[in-house]
C-alpha positions, 0 to 999 in steps of 0.5 A: 400471526399477522398481529404479531408481525404488525407489532414487531415490524417497526422495532425490527426495522429500527434494529436493522437501521441501527445495525446498518448505521454502525456497520456501513463502513465495513459493508462498504469495504467488503463490497468495494475493497479500497486496495482493489482500485489501486492494486494491479488495476492501477498498473497502467497509471503507475507506468505512466508516472514512472512508478514500479508496477505491482506484480500480480503475484504479490499479496496483501492481508490488509483489511484497512480502508486507508492503506494497503501493503503488498509483499512478494509471495516468497520473501527473501532474506538475502541479496537484493530485492524489492521488499514491499509496495505501500499505498495510502488512500484518503477519501477514496483517492490515492495520496501516497505510494511507496516501494521499499527495496532491500539489500542484505549481505552478511546479515547487514541490511540496506534499504531504499525507499522510493515514494510518490506523494500524490497530494504535494507539488514536489511529489517524489522522495527517495530515502536510503538507509545503511546502518554503517553510514548513518543511524537514520534515513538519508535523503537522496536524489533520483539519480542517486536512487537509480544508481543504488538500484543499478549497483544492487542489480535491480535496474538496467 
């Protein structure tokens, strides 16, 4: 029995090393999920930066190492509401965070996207979409974005 173990020991080690090499990212992501660092645990930093916080009740099913999208548990299909929060991670650091707000009236949707890009100098971007006004997104200012959210009843 000892002789069999001695003969198989090195090939087994080699097989284990090869398996580890090809699955190390998956193992790492299982142990240290990329979205966890920038989930609810990141809310204090979000408040400091003026970004809407991530509610603890929101969930994500993403298993990607570079992005996470959270949604509310009960997604609405009418009225005004915050629809999602997206985070993009690069080399373990957050580079983008965006919140999407929706207003749906009579099956017509308006969208507002508030984005913070951590890797640029001018890191805020606000985009508004209304199919009645334009077939594409319209860049708006922070003041206009705040005004839209106020009209929709999502900001004081």
